[in-house]
C-alpha positions, 0 to 999 in steps of 0.5 A: 529072546525066550520065544526063540531060545526057550530060555528065560533070563534070571533077571526077569523073574524078580519082576512083580508080574512073574511072582506067580509064574516062578512058583508055578515053574518051581512046583512043576520042576519039583513034580518032575523030580518027584520031590515033595517040599515047600516052595521058598517064600522069598523071590531071592530063594526061589531064584536060587532054587531055579539056578541050582535046578538049571545047573543040575539040568545042564550037567545031566541032560545037556552034558555040560561041565559043572564049572561051565554052568556057573556063568549061565544066565537063563533057565529053560521054562518047563511048565506052562507059566507065561513069564511076561517080559513086559507089562503089556502081556 
């Protein structure tokens, strides 16, 4: 799915193999926003930060209404992180 749509399901970022990728993605998005701050330590908080950032991106860039973004289950990868979907990569 990500190869076709460019979107990564939030459920996959909780996998152990993607812990470093999620940190890279958050740092990249913070850099784009010119925001200097700490990356949350827990994966749960990192995932929540990605969800919040994707909601902002969809409303500002995608033109979606804030209520419509609540059911969105994936985010656009904006960094060079690989986000493997299986243990084979």
